[in-house]
C-alpha positions, -999 to 999 in steps of 0.1 A, spaced: -36 -195 61 -68 -173 53 -65 -137 62 -100 -124 74 -110 -86 76 -105 -89 113 -66 -87 111 -52 -53 116 -29 -35 91 0 -40 115 -7 -79 117 -11 -81 79 21 -62 73 40 -83 99 30 -114 85 35 -104 49 72 -109 53 68 -145 48 30 -147 37 20 -136 5 -17 -141 14 -11 -117 41 2 -88 19 -27 -97 -8 -53 -90 19 -36 -57 27 -34 -48 -10 -71 -55 -13 -79 -36 15 -63 -4 0 -59 -8 -37 -88 12 -48 -82 40 -23 -47 44 -34 -55 42 -72 -82 68 -70 -56 90 -50 -30 86 -76 -55 90 -106 -65 124 -92 -32 136 -89 -16 122 -119 -44 128 -144 -36 96 -164 -51 63 -157 -24 43 -170 4 63 -151 -19 60 -120 -19 23 -122 18 20 -127 23 43 -97 -1 22 -77 20 -9 -84 51 8 -74 35 21 -43 25 -14 -31 59 -29 -43 77 -3 -20 53 -11 7 60 -49 5 97 -40 8 91 -16 37 65 -41 55 96 -54 76 103 -21 91 66 -10 95 58 3 131 22 11 138 16 46 149 -19 46 140 -49 21 142 -47 20 102 -16 18 80 -34 42 57 -13 74 66 19 53 60 7 39 26 -6 72 15 29 87 24 46 61 1 22 69 -27 28 105 -24 66 99 -25 62 75 -56 40 101 -74 66 130 -65 96 110 -77 77 103 -110 68 140 -117 106 150 -114 
């Protein structure tokens, strides 16, 4: 199934449990923002890329339990990125 830009984050995350194309669309929507966020905070591009991958892996695992509280899943995803970063800095 093709996933257009018109699908909400909640729809993409709900569908991603059984459809990798849905999660790929969600990933493409946020990858640059998450990577930029992690680059600014980690200061190391390679570390930021690794943390970005970990963030999206955690988002994929957590997608089944995602409950939309906002129109966008960005706050949820940035929360995951912040936690991944904090864990790596310990």
